[in-house]
TISEVEX-8978 format. One record per residue (C-alpha): residue number from 0; residue in one letter; y, z, x. Coordinates in nm, 2 decimals, padded with zeros to 4 digits. Each point is the difference from the previous one (the first is absolute). Example, Ala and Ser with C-alpha at 12.3 -4.5 7.8 and 13.67 -1.06 7.14 Angstrom:
REM TISEVEX-8978
- num	residu	y	z	x
- 0	A	-00.45	00.78	01.23
- 1	S	00.34	-00.07	00.14
This chain:
REM TISEVEX-8978
- num	residu	y	z	x
- 0	M	-13.74	13.71	07.26
- 1	T	00.00	00.38	-00.02
- 2	E	-00.34	00.15	-00.07
- 3	K	-00.03	00.16	-00.34
- 4	R	-00.01	00.38	-00.02
- 5	I	-00.29	00.17	-00.18
- 6	A	00.11	00.24	-00.27
- 7	P	-00.14	00.12	-00.33
- 8	Y	00.06	-00.22	-00.30
- 9	G	00.30	00.10	-00.20
- 10	S	00.18	00.15	00.30
- 11	W	00.12	-00.32	00.16
- 12	K	00.37	-00.03	00.08
- 13	S	00.16	-00.29	-00.18
- 14	P	00.33	-00.18	00.02
- 15	I	-00.02	-00.04	-00.38
- 16	T	00.17	00.33	-00.08
- 17	S	00.11	00.14	-00.33
- 18	D	00.36	-00.08	00.10
- 19	L	-00.10	-00.36	00.06
- 20	V	-00.19	-00.02	-00.33
- 21	V	00.30	00.13	-00.19
- 22	K	00.25	-00.22	00.19
- 23	E	-00.21	-00.32	-00.06
- 24	N	-00.09	00.09	-00.36
- 25	V	00.27	-00.21	-00.17
- 26	V	-00.17	-00.16	-00.30
- 27	Q	00.12	-00.34	-00.12
- 28	L	-00.05	-00.04	-00.38
- 29	Q	00.16	-00.23	-00.25
- 30	L	00.11	-00.36	00.09
- 31	A	00.28	-00.21	-00.17
- 32	L	00.15	-00.33	00.07
- 33	D	00.36	-00.10	-00.08
- 34	G	00.14	-00.33	00.13
- 35	D	-00.07	00.00	00.37
- 36	D	-00.02	00.37	00.02
- 37	V	-00.31	00.21	00.01
- 38	Y	00.00	00.36	-00.13
- 39	W	-00.26	00.27	00.04
- 40	L	-00.03	00.38	-00.05
- 41	E	-00.06	00.24	00.28
- 42	L	-00.13	00.35	-00.05
- 43	R	00.13	00.20	00.30
- 44	P	-00.15	00.34	00.08
- 45	Q	00.27	00.07	00.26
- 46	E	00.25	-00.01	-00.29
- 47	K	-00.21	00.25	-00.21
- 48	G	-00.19	-00.27	-00.17
- 49	R	00.31	-00.20	-00.12
- 50	S	-00.07	-00.35	-00.12
- 51	V	00.25	-00.25	00.14
- 52	I	00.05	-00.36	-00.12
- 53	V	00.05	-00.23	00.30
- 54	R	00.14	-00.35	-00.01
- 55	R	-00.07	-00.25	00.27
- 56	A	00.25	-00.29	00.00
- 57	A	-00.08	-00.36	00.11
- 58	D	00.16	00.07	00.34
- 59	G	-00.25	00.28	00.06
- 60	T	00.23	00.30	-00.04
- 61	A	-00.15	00.29	-00.20
- 62	T	00.22	00.23	-00.21
- 63	D	-00.08	00.32	-00.19
- 64	I	00.11	-00.04	-00.36
- 65	N	-00.01	00.34	-00.17
- 66	P	00.19	00.26	00.22
- 67	A	-00.11	00.36	00.03
- 68	P	-00.06	00.20	-00.21
- 69	F	-00.11	-00.28	-00.24
- 70	N	-00.37	-00.03	-00.01
- 71	A	-00.14	-00.32	-00.17
- 72	S	-00.30	00.15	-00.17
- 73	T	-00.11	00.01	-00.36
- 74	R	-00.24	00.26	-00.16
- 75	V	-00.13	-00.21	-00.28
- 76	H	-00.37	00.08	-00.02
- 77	E	00.09	00.25	00.28
- 78	Y	-00.13	-00.26	00.25
- 79	G	00.29	-00.23	-00.05
- 80	G	00.03	-00.34	00.16
- 81	A	00.25	-00.29	-00.06
- 82	S	00.29	00.23	00.04
- 83	F	00.26	-00.27	00.07
- 84	M	00.08	-00.37	-00.07
- 85	V	00.26	-00.24	00.14
- 86	D	00.20	-00.27	-00.17
- 87	D	00.26	-00.22	00.18
- 88	G	00.07	00.27	00.26
- 89	V	00.03	00.29	-00.25
- 90	V	-00.27	00.27	00.03
- 91	Y	-00.12	00.21	-00.29
- 92	F	-00.21	00.31	00.08
- 93	S	-00.13	00.32	-00.14
- 94	N	00.13	00.31	00.18
- 95	H	-00.26	00.28	00.06
- 96	A	00.22	00.30	-00.07
- 97	D	00.12	-00.09	-00.35
- 98	Q	-00.23	-00.30	-00.08
- 99	R	00.30	-00.20	-00.12
- 100	L	00.04	-00.37	00.07
- 101	Y	00.28	-00.08	00.25
- 102	R	00.18	-00.33	00.08
- 103	H	00.09	-00.07	00.36
- 104	R	00.24	-00.29	00.05
- 105	P	00.06	-00.12	00.36
- 106	G	00.27	00.20	00.17
- 107	E	00.01	00.27	-00.27
- 108	A	-00.15	00.34	-00.06
- 109	P	-00.30	00.02	-00.25
- 110	E	00.12	00.06	-00.35
- 111	P	-00.21	00.14	-00.28
- 112	L	-00.10	-00.25	-00.27
- 113	T	-00.20	00.22	-00.24
- 114	P	00.11	00.34	-00.15
- 115	E	-00.12	00.34	00.10
- 116	K	-00.30	00.04	-00.22
- 117	A	-00.37	00.09	00.04
- 118	W	-00.08	-00.37	00.07
- 119	R	-00.18	-00.17	00.28
- 120	F	00.00	-00.37	00.07
- 121	A	-00.22	-00.24	00.19
- 122	D	-00.11	-00.37	00.05
- 123	A	00.33	-00.16	-00.10
- 124	V	00.07	-00.37	-00.03
- 125	M	00.33	-00.17	-00.05
- 126	D	00.09	-00.17	-00.33
- 127	R	00.30	-00.20	00.11
- 128	K	00.03	-00.18	-00.33
- 129	R	00.07	00.33	-00.18
- 130	Q	00.15	00.20	00.29
- 131	R	-00.26	00.27	00.00
- 132	L	-00.30	00.14	00.19
- 133	V	-00.33	00.01	-00.18
- 134	C	-00.22	00.28	00.13
- 135	V	-00.25	00.28	-00.07
- 136	R	00.16	00.33	-00.12
- 137	E	-00.17	00.34	-00.02
- 138	D	00.18	00.24	-00.23
- 139	H	-00.06	00.37	00.06
- 140	T	00.26	00.12	-00.26
- 141	D	-00.23	00.13	-00.27
- 142	S	-00.32	00.06	00.20
- 143	P	00.02	00.06	00.37
- 144	K	-00.38	-00.04	00.03
- 145	E	-00.09	-00.28	-00.25
- 146	A	00.31	-00.21	00.06
- 147	S	00.08	-00.31	-00.20
- 148	N	-00.06	-00.33	00.19
- 149	T	00.18	-00.32	-00.11
- 150	I	00.14	-00.33	00.12
- 151	V	00.38	00.01	-00.03
- 152	A	00.30	-00.22	00.07
- 153	V	00.28	00.17	00.19
- 154	S	00.34	-00.16	-00.04
- 155	L	00.18	-00.07	00.32
- 156	N	00.33	00.05	-00.18
- 157	T	-00.06	00.34	-00.17
- 158	G	-00.32	00.14	00.15
- 159	E	-00.14	00.04	-00.35
- 160	A	-00.37	-00.05	-00.04
- 161	M	-00.15	-00.18	-00.30
- 162	V	-00.37	00.03	-00.07
- 163	L	-00.18	-00.33	-00.01
- 164	I	-00.36	00.10	-00.01
- 165	A	-00.15	00.33	-00.10
- 166	G	-00.30	00.16	-00.17
- 167	N	-00.26	00.01	00.27
- 168	D	-00.06	00.27	00.26
- 169	F	00.09	-00.21	00.31
- 170	Y	00.18	-00.32	00.11
- 171	S	00.05	-00.18	00.32
- 172	S	00.09	-00.34	00.15
- 173	P	00.27	-00.14	-00.23
- 174	R	00.06	-00.35	00.12
- 175	L	00.25	-00.26	-00.13
- 176	S	-00.07	-00.37	-00.01
- 177	P	00.23	-00.21	00.22
- 178	D	00.19	-00.12	-00.31
- 179	G	00.04	00.36	-00.12
- 180	N	-00.16	-00.09	-00.34
- 181	H	-00.33	00.18	00.04
- 182	L	-00.11	00.35	00.11
- 183	A	-00.34	00.10	00.13
- 184	W	-00.13	00.35	00.05
- 185	L	-00.30	00.22	00.05
- 186	T	-00.09	00.30	-00.22
- 187	W	-00.29	00.24	-00.05
- 188	N	-00.08	00.33	-00.18
- 189	H	-00.18	00.33	00.07
- 190	P	-00.26	00.06	00.12
- 191	N	00.01	-00.32	00.21
- 192	M	00.15	-00.05	00.34
- 193	P	00.14	-00.35	00.06
- 194	W	-00.30	-00.09	00.22
- 195	D	-00.24	00.10	-00.28
- 196	G	00.16	-00.22	-00.25
- 197	C	00.34	-00.12	-00.11
- 198	E	00.16	-00.29	-00.19
- 199	L	00.24	-00.28	00.09
- 200	W	00.25	-00.09	-00.27
- 201	V	00.26	-00.26	-00.02
- 202	S	00.28	-00.06	-00.25
- 203	E	00.29	-00.23	-00.07
- 204	L	00.34	00.16	00.01
- 205	D	00.27	-00.08	-00.25
- 206	E	00.37	-00.06	00.10
- 207	A	00.06	00.38	00.00
- 208	G	-00.30	00.05	00.23
- 209	L	-00.22	00.16	-00.26
- 210	I	-00.38	-00.04	-00.03
- 211	V	-00.08	-00.25	-00.28
- 212	T	-00.36	-00.13	00.05
- 213	P	-00.22	00.24	00.20
- 214	H	-00.33	-00.16	00.09
- 215	K	-00.29	00.15	00.20
- 216	V	-00.10	-00.24	00.28
- 217	A	-00.29	00.20	00.17
- 218	G	-00.14	00.34	00.06
- 219	S	-00.19	00.27	-00.19
- 220	V	-00.12	00.35	00.04
- 221	D	-00.25	-00.13	00.25
- 222	E	00.19	-00.28	00.17
- 223	S	00.26	00.08	00.26
- 224	I	00.31	-00.23	00.04
- 225	F	00.21	00.01	00.31
- 226	Q	00.34	-00.15	00.10
- 227	P	00.12	-00.24	-00.26
- 228	E	00.24	-00.26	00.15
- 229	W	00.18	-00.31	-00.13
- 230	S	-00.01	-00.30	00.23
- 231	P	00.32	-00.19	00.06
- 232	E	-00.12	-00.25	-00.26
- 233	G	-00.03	00.27	-00.27
- 234	V	-00.38	00.04	00.00
- 235	L	-00.13	00.36	-00.03
- 236	Y	-00.25	00.10	00.28
- 237	F	-00.19	00.33	00.02
- 238	V	-00.31	00.17	00.15
- 239	S	-00.30	00.11	-00.21
- 240	D	-00.33	00.16	00.08
- 241	R	-00.18	-00.14	-00.31
- 242	T	-00.28	-00.14	00.22
- 243	G	-00.04	00.33	00.19
- 244	W	00.24	-00.11	00.27
- 245	W	00.39	-00.01	00.00
- 246	N	00.06	-00.38	00.00
- 247	L	00.30	-00.22	-00.06
- 248	Y	00.07	-00.16	-00.34
- 249	R	00.28	-00.18	-00.18
- 250	W	00.10	-00.03	-00.37
- 251	R	00.13	-00.33	-00.11
- 252	G	-00.01	-00.19	-00.32
- 253	G	-00.15	00.31	-00.16
- 254	N	-00.30	-00.01	00.23
- 255	V	-00.11	00.23	00.28
- 256	E	-00.13	-00.19	00.30
- 257	A	-00.19	00.14	00.30
- 258	L	00.15	-00.13	00.32
- 259	Y	-00.26	00.09	00.27
- 260	P	-00.30	00.20	-00.11
- 261	M	-00.11	00.21	00.30
- 262	E	-00.18	00.32	00.08
- 263	A	00.31	00.14	00.15
- 264	E	00.28	00.22	-00.12
- 265	F	00.35	-00.16	-00.05
- 266	G	00.12	00.32	-00.16
- 267	G	-00.01	00.37	00.04
- 268	P	00.05	00.34	-00.18
- 269	L	00.35	00.02	-00.15
- 270	W	00.10	00.35	00.13
- 271	L	00.35	-00.13	00.09
- 272	F	00.23	-00.23	-00.18
- 273	G	00.09	-00.34	00.14
- 274	V	-00.30	-00.06	00.22
- 275	S	00.00	-00.38	00.09
- 276	I	-00.29	-00.17	00.16
- 277	Y	00.09	-00.37	-00.08
- 278	G	00.31	-00.22	-00.02
- 279	F	00.09	-00.36	-00.07
- 280	V	00.12	-00.25	00.26
- 281	D	00.00	-00.38	00.02
- 282	G	-00.26	-00.06	-00.26
- 283	Q	-00.23	00.27	00.14
- 284	I	-00.08	00.36	-00.05
- 285	V	00.00	00.22	00.30
- 286	C	-00.25	00.27	-00.08
- 287	R	-00.18	00.30	00.16
- 288	Y	-00.36	00.06	-00.08
- 289	V	-00.25	00.26	00.11
- 290	K	-00.37	-00.05	00.09
- 291	D	-00.22	00.29	00.12
- 292	G	00.30	00.22	00.05
- 293	Q	00.20	-00.24	00.22
- 294	A	00.31	-00.19	-00.12
- 295	Y	00.06	-00.37	00.06
- 296	L	00.29	-00.24	-00.08
- 297	G	-00.05	-00.33	-00.17
- 298	L	00.19	-00.30	-00.14
- 299	L	-00.11	-00.11	-00.34
- 300	N	00.11	-00.34	-00.11
- 301	K	00.12	00.02	-00.36
- 302	A	-00.10	-00.37	-00.07
- 303	T	-00.33	-00.04	00.18
- 304	L	-00.10	00.37	-00.02
- 305	E	-00.13	00.00	00.35
- 306	L	00.04	00.31	00.21
- 307	E	00.09	-00.03	00.37
- 308	P	-00.05	00.32	00.21
- 309	V	00.28	00.07	00.23
- 310	A	-00.11	00.14	00.33
- 311	L	00.23	00.29	00.10
- 312	P	-00.06	00.30	00.23
- 313	Y	00.01	00.24	-00.29
- 314	T	-00.25	00.19	-00.21
- 315	F	00.25	00.17	-00.24
- 316	Y	00.26	-00.15	-00.23
- 317	Y	00.19	00.24	-00.22
- 318	R	00.27	-00.23	-00.15
- 319	V	00.03	-00.38	-00.03
- 320	K	00.31	-00.19	-00.09
- 321	A	00.07	-00.38	00.05
- 322	K	00.31	-00.22	00.01
- 323	D	00.13	-00.32	00.16
- 324	G	-00.31	-00.08	00.20
- 325	R	-00.06	00.36	00.12
- 326	A	-00.22	00.28	-00.09
- 327	I	00.15	00.35	00.05
- 328	L	-00.27	00.27	00.05
- 329	I	-00.05	00.36	00.08
- 330	A	-00.31	-00.04	00.23
- 331	G	-00.19	00.19	00.27
- 332	S	-00.33	00.04	00.18
- 333	P	-00.21	00.27	00.17
- 334	T	00.21	-00.04	00.31
- 335	E	00.34	-00.07	-00.16
- 336	A	00.20	00.22	-00.25
- 337	A	00.12	-00.17	-00.32
- 338	S	00.30	-00.22	00.06
- 339	V	00.22	-00.23	-00.21
- 340	V	-00.09	-00.35	00.12
- 341	A	00.10	-00.36	-00.09
- 342	L	-00.25	-00.28	00.01
- 343	D	00.13	-00.36	00.02
- 344	L	-00.26	-00.18	-00.22
- 345	A	00.06	-00.34	00.16
- 346	T	-00.03	00.11	00.37
- 347	R	-00.19	00.32	-00.06
- 348	K	00.24	00.17	00.24
- 349	L	00.03	00.38	-00.05
- 350	E	00.32	00.19	00.03
- 351	V	00.02	00.38	-00.01
- 352	L	00.30	00.10	-00.21
- 353	S	-00.04	00.37	00.03
- 354	H	-00.25	00.21	00.20
- 355	P	00.00	00.37	-00.07
- 356	S	00.00	00.07	00.37
- 357	S	00.05	-00.16	00.34
- 358	L	-00.27	00.23	00.14
- 359	V	-00.29	-00.17	00.18
- 360	I	-00.31	00.22	00.02
- 361	D	-00.24	-00.07	00.28
- 362	P	-00.31	-00.15	-00.18
- 363	G	-00.21	00.25	00.21
- 364	Y	00.11	00.27	-00.25
- 365	V	-00.06	-00.21	-00.32
- 366	S	-00.34	00.02	-00.17
- 367	I	-00.10	-00.32	-00.17
- 368	P	-00.18	00.04	-00.33
- 369	Q	-00.35	-00.13	-00.07
- 370	A	-00.10	-00.09	-00.35
- 371	I	-00.32	00.17	-00.10
- 372	E	-00.23	00.00	-00.30
- 373	F	-00.23	00.29	-00.06
- 374	P	-00.27	00.10	-00.25
- 375	T	00.11	00.25	-00.27
- 376	A	-00.13	00.15	-00.32
- 377	N	-00.20	-00.20	-00.26
- 378	G	-00.10	-00.26	00.25
- 379	L	00.35	-00.13	00.03
- 380	T	00.22	-00.10	00.30
- 381	A	00.35	00.13	00.07
- 382	H	00.27	-00.11	00.25
- 383	A	00.21	00.17	00.27
- 384	F	00.20	-00.07	00.32
- 385	F	-00.12	00.19	00.30
- 386	Y	00.24	00.09	00.29
- 387	P	-00.16	00.12	00.32
- 388	P	00.19	00.24	00.23
- 389	K	00.22	-00.20	00.24
- 390	N	00.21	00.13	00.29
- 391	L	00.09	-00.18	00.32
- 392	D	-00.01	00.32	00.20
- 393	F	-00.29	00.20	-00.14
- 394	S	-00.37	-00.01	-00.07
- 395	G	-00.22	00.25	-00.17
- 396	P	-00.29	00.18	00.17
- 397	V	-00.31	-00.22	00.04
- 398	N	-00.22	00.21	-00.23
- 399	E	00.26	00.07	-00.26
- 400	R	00.08	-00.20	-00.32
- 401	P	00.35	00.00	-00.14
- 402	P	00.10	00.20	-00.31
- 403	L	00.06	-00.21	-00.31
- 404	I	00.30	00.01	-00.23
- 405	L	-00.09	-00.18	-00.33
- 406	I	00.29	-00.12	-00.20
- 407	S	-00.03	-00.01	-00.38
- 408	H	00.28	-00.22	-00.13
- 409	G	00.21	00.08	-00.30
- 410	G	00.02	-00.17	-00.34
- 411	P	-00.30	00.03	-00.03
- 412	T	00.06	-00.37	-00.09
- 413	S	00.15	-00.08	00.34
- 414	V	-00.13	-00.14	00.33
- 415	A	-00.03	00.06	00.37
- 416	L	00.24	-00.24	00.17
- 417	L	-00.06	-00.21	00.31
- 418	L	00.34	00.09	00.15
- 419	L	00.12	00.19	00.30
- 420	D	00.06	00.36	-00.10
- 421	L	00.12	00.22	00.28
- 422	G	-00.09	00.30	-00.22
- 423	L	-00.36	-00.11	00.03
- 424	Q	00.03	-00.10	00.37
- 425	Y	00.13	00.35	00.06
- 426	W	-00.36	00.12	-00.06
- 427	T	-00.20	-00.28	00.18
- 428	S	00.22	00.02	00.31
- 429	R	-00.09	00.37	00.02
- 430	G	-00.37	-00.06	-00.01
- 431	F	-00.08	00.01	-00.37
- 432	A	-00.20	-00.27	-00.17
- 433	V	00.15	-00.10	-00.33
- 434	V	-00.16	-00.17	-00.30
- 435	D	00.22	-00.13	-00.28
- 436	V	-00.23	-00.03	-00.31
- 437	N	00.03	-00.25	-00.28
- 438	Y	-00.22	00.19	-00.23
- 439	G	-00.11	-00.13	-00.34
- 440	G	00.31	-00.02	-00.21
- 441	S	00.21	-00.16	00.27
- 442	T	00.18	-00.33	-00.05
- 443	G	-00.06	-00.31	00.20
- 444	Y	-00.37	-00.05	-00.09
- 445	G	00.02	-00.11	-00.36
- 446	R	00.01	00.17	-00.34
- 447	A	-00.37	00.11	00.00
- 448	Y	00.05	00.19	00.33
- 449	R	00.32	00.15	-00.15
- 450	E	-00.19	00.11	-00.31
- 451	R	-00.27	00.19	00.20
- 452	L	00.24	00.30	-00.04
- 453	D	00.02	-00.02	-00.38
- 454	G	-00.12	00.34	-00.12
- 455	Q	-00.12	00.08	00.35
- 456	W	00.31	00.12	00.18
- 457	G	-00.10	00.30	00.22
- 458	I	-00.35	-00.15	00.03
- 459	V	00.01	-00.36	00.12
- 460	D	00.29	00.05	00.23
- 461	M	-00.15	00.32	00.14
- 462	D	-00.34	-00.16	00.05
- 463	D	00.15	-00.31	00.18
- 464	C	00.22	00.21	00.23
- 465	T	-00.29	00.23	00.09
- 466	N	-00.24	-00.29	00.05
- 467	A	00.26	-00.17	00.23
- 468	A	00.01	00.30	00.22
- 469	L	-00.38	00.03	00.00
- 470	Y	-00.04	-00.37	00.09
- 471	L	00.23	00.04	00.30
- 472	V	-00.20	00.31	00.11
- 473	E	-00.33	-00.20	-00.03
- 474	Q	00.15	-00.28	00.20
- 475	G	00.08	00.25	00.28
- 476	L	00.37	-00.06	-00.02
- 477	V	00.12	00.34	-00.09
- 478	D	-00.09	00.37	00.02
- 479	G	-00.18	00.11	-00.31
- 480	D	00.11	00.36	00.06
- 481	R	00.37	-00.08	00.01
- 482	L	00.08	-00.20	-00.31
- 483	A	00.33	00.04	-00.17
- 484	V	00.13	-00.17	-00.32
- 485	R	00.37	-00.04	-00.10
- 486	G	00.18	-00.16	-00.28
- 487	A	00.32	00.00	-00.21
- 488	S	00.05	00.02	-00.37
- 489	A	-00.32	-00.15	-00.16
- 490	G	-00.14	-00.01	00.35
- 491	G	00.08	00.37	00.03
- 492	Y	-00.22	00.05	-00.31
- 493	T	-00.28	-00.20	00.16
- 494	T	00.04	00.21	00.32
- 495	L	-00.03	00.32	-00.19
- 496	C	-00.31	-00.13	-00.19
- 497	C	-00.17	-00.10	00.33
- 498	L	00.07	00.35	00.15
- 499	T	-00.12	00.18	-00.31
- 500	F	-00.30	-00.20	-00.13
- 501	K	-00.14	-00.13	00.32
- 502	D	-00.12	00.19	00.31
- 503	V	00.10	-00.27	00.25
- 504	F	00.36	00.06	00.11
- 505	K	00.12	00.29	00.21
- 506	A	00.37	-00.02	-00.07
- 507	G	00.25	-00.17	-00.23
- 508	A	00.37	-00.07	-00.07
- 509	S	00.13	-00.05	-00.35
- 510	H	00.35	-00.15	-00.03
- 511	Y	00.12	00.08	-00.35
- 512	G	-00.35	-00.04	-00.14
- 513	I	-00.14	00.10	-00.33
- 514	S	-00.22	00.30	-00.02
- 515	D	-00.02	00.04	-00.38
- 516	L	-00.04	-00.31	-00.21
- 517	E	00.07	00.19	-00.32
- 518	V	00.34	00.13	00.13
- 519	F	00.08	-00.35	00.12
- 520	A	-00.08	-00.16	-00.34
- 521	V	00.23	00.25	-00.17
- 522	D	00.28	00.02	00.25
- 523	T	00.06	-00.34	00.15
- 524	H	00.26	-00.27	-00.09
- 525	K	-00.03	-00.26	-00.28
- 526	F	-00.11	-00.29	00.21
- 527	E	-00.33	00.18	00.11
- 528	S	-00.03	00.24	-00.29
- 529	H	-00.30	-00.18	-00.15
- 530	Y	-00.13	-00.15	00.33
- 531	L	-00.29	00.24	00.02
- 532	E	-00.14	-00.11	-00.34
- 533	R	-00.14	-00.31	00.17
- 534	L	-00.08	00.16	00.34
- 535	V	-00.15	00.32	-00.14
- 536	G	-00.03	00.01	-00.38
- 537	P	00.20	00.09	-00.31
- 538	Y	00.19	00.33	00.01
- 539	P	-00.04	00.25	-00.15
- 540	G	-00.32	-00.15	-00.15
- 541	R	-00.18	00.00	00.34
- 542	K	00.16	00.31	00.15
- 543	D	-00.34	00.08	00.14
- 544	I	00.02	-00.30	00.24
- 545	Y	00.35	00.10	00.11
- 546	L	-00.11	00.35	00.09
- 547	E	-00.33	-00.13	00.16
- 548	R	00.19	-00.23	00.24
- 549	S	00.30	00.22	00.08
- 550	P	-00.04	00.16	00.35
- 551	I	00.20	00.30	-00.10
- 552	H	-00.28	00.11	-00.24
- 553	H	-00.27	-00.02	00.27
- 554	I	00.15	00.18	00.29
- 555	E	-00.34	00.17	00.05
- 556	K	-00.13	-00.33	00.13
- 557	L	00.26	-00.03	00.27
- 558	S	-00.08	00.11	00.35
- 559	C	00.25	-00.17	00.23
- 560	G	00.37	00.00	00.10
- 561	L	00.28	-00.17	-00.18
- 562	I	00.37	-00.06	00.06
- 563	L	00.22	-00.09	-00.30
- 564	F	00.34	-00.17	-00.01
- 565	Q	00.23	-00.02	-00.30
- 566	G	00.35	-00.12	-00.10
- 567	L	00.16	00.25	-00.22
- 568	E	00.19	-00.26	-00.21
- 569	D	-00.32	-00.20	-00.07
- 570	K	00.00	-00.10	-00.37
- 571	I	-00.34	-00.18	00.02
- 572	V	-00.23	00.25	00.16
- 573	L	00.18	00.33	-00.06
- 574	P	00.01	00.27	00.27
- 575	N	-00.23	00.23	-00.20
- 576	Q	-00.29	-00.23	00.10
- 577	A	00.03	00.09	00.36
- 578	E	00.10	00.36	-00.07
- 579	M	-00.31	00.07	-00.21
- 580	M	-00.23	-00.14	00.27
- 581	F	00.17	00.20	00.28
- 582	E	-00.03	00.33	-00.19
- 583	A	-00.36	-00.07	-00.09
- 584	M	-00.11	-00.08	00.35
- 585	R	00.20	00.29	00.15
- 586	A	-00.17	00.24	-00.25
- 587	K	-00.35	-00.14	00.10
- 588	G	00.08	00.06	00.37
- 589	L	-00.01	-00.37	00.11
- 590	P	00.23	-00.14	00.26
- 591	V	00.30	-00.14	-00.18
- 592	A	00.36	-00.09	00.06
- 593	Y	00.28	-00.11	-00.24
- 594	L	00.32	-00.18	00.09
- 595	A	00.25	-00.06	-00.28
- 596	F	00.32	-00.21	00.05
- 597	E	00.33	00.04	-00.18
- 598	G	00.16	-00.33	-00.12
- 599	E	-00.32	-00.20	00.03
- 600	Q	-00.15	-00.19	-00.30
- 601	H	-00.33	-00.19	-00.03
- 602	G	-00.03	-00.15	00.35
- 603	F	00.19	00.15	00.29
- 604	R	00.31	-00.19	00.09
- 605	Q	00.20	00.23	00.23
- 606	A	-00.04	-00.02	00.38
- 607	A	-00.03	00.37	00.05
- 608	T	-00.27	00.02	-00.27
- 609	V	-00.20	-00.29	00.14
- 610	R	00.01	00.14	00.35
- 611	R	-00.09	00.36	-00.10
- 612	A	-00.29	-00.12	-00.22
- 613	L	-00.15	-00.22	00.27
- 614	E	00.02	00.27	00.27
- 615	A	-00.13	00.27	-00.23
- 616	E	-00.30	-00.20	-00.09
- 617	L	-00.08	-00.06	00.36
- 618	Y	00.04	00.37	00.08
- 619	F	-00.23	00.09	-00.29
- 620	Y	-00.27	-00.24	00.13
- 621	S	00.03	00.14	00.35
- 622	K	-00.07	00.35	-00.12
- 623	V	-00.29	-00.10	-00.23
- 624	F	-00.17	-00.24	00.24
- 625	G	00.08	00.21	00.31
- 626	F	00.20	-00.22	00.24
- 627	E	00.31	00.07	00.20
- 628	L	00.32	-00.20	-00.07
- 629	R	00.19	-00.17	00.28
- 630	E	00.33	00.03	-00.18
- 631	A	00.22	00.28	-00.13
- 632	I	-00.03	00.03	-00.38
- 633	E	00.15	00.26	-00.22
- 634	P	-00.29	00.22	-00.11
- 635	V	-00.12	00.00	-00.36
- 636	E	-00.10	00.32	-00.18
- 637	I	-00.36	-00.04	-00.08
- 638	E	-00.15	00.26	-00.23
- 639	N	-00.35	00.14	00.07
- 640	L	-00.04	-00.17	00.34
């Protein structure tokens, strides 16, 4: 075994290069089953972020469905999700460029189904009885900003859309009963987000397919419902957090029954359409649940209501489908990237259907996360995953502690994932310690933990992130003089708050983060246009809070370096947020850099962008923390350094 070289933390040479991160950064999203075929969606940075539907046939052959330049992506709610569905070999998908629905028959080119209008579609299900798709439509015809959201039926013969359900601000999850006679759906209104509170409705359909007897099954302004599904027997199942935890329920005979009360999360925040965490098979429910930030798989017997844990080598499950004795999952772990896998429920044999890469990384370069709990403000405890530096070839100097990069996740109602992320390992393999914080407001720890952020965004998240860093310093695990914080979107806002209102961090990186809450409240898209009323307060009634917690208005408190990244086509956090921060810091004389990317939206998808942003951030830290790089990186123009 070769003796390790001693080199300053942050300067280690790593085989996990930016090229490798980009190459292996194929993200697998939506799952669908059709006969013996399995379909999924791949987001491919090497194809400029194009989303490609892939079909895996029973014989193991995999085929791309939508040819270039078709991009199977919907912009409903801007975040999208459930952009395609399959029925008897025919694929229907939303195309990113024009947001029209297309039909793709085997052996033929995709053909447009819906007309060229300011419409967007998502979350479609097939109504074979009436030869139509039932889906969510977002109509931007009259008001590009405050679009009209409805549930519509799209004729397979004419492409005409008939409105079935309207009147509320938002809809999702239209689901037809197996006999086609009943429709279930979710709905909610401003200022709620679906994880704050929404309602589950069901209605009988007449012969023409119109709603005739709408009835509310569950939900309210403070009860969140998730993933309604009809069982093969025609019983409606769903997830509710009415007890403070997202648990499974069913509605039959007019009564709502709890299936397995448990202090665990069987649901999650509905940022994307079509998220599926359970499915029906052989009298059982295959379900994913989360305890203390880690995901597990279980089999719930529908008759006895007993839950059997299924031991698998995974800590992350993103999608769950089930059919013919098998569970089809998107699953991963801290040492394995998310893959499409099939589990034979009788033999418990696993088969990998699609792995995003054939690459095998030596475990000597992979940092394994440690779950930590740490004290935070108001006598509370918060959670995080700590990744120590790890490199087979290098060690740091004996008397030196590693610099820390603290990750503040987005949402803010999101969660740090126990999943191999080469973008994170890029840092640890170079000698950085990383802590991924599940601050108050994160999901996976129950509704009470989620509600810690109500009215306290910019305070609780900032305190928890700061206290996570200080805890690691106190434990002697990181260098208290070299603490950095980074985050994207809402995590970018928390990053800017930590840098502005706390004198703890020495550098930061904001990826399309919010610097001015007031501007965000006025400028952002419909889905999040009232989000801050719960997180911050009513606007403009409490404008004072918006100004008080906006980093842009308190530049005088900033005294460290910052690098900003922004997509110029971002419709969620507009480019003016980064531009204002850059100009203010430059005027004050603080070290600052700003990289803007053409063609990028909210979340970078193109290979060149991902590569440049990663390398630029490393370059910035090397200059701020004062270590030499062992690789050639295109310099970044840093003002005032």
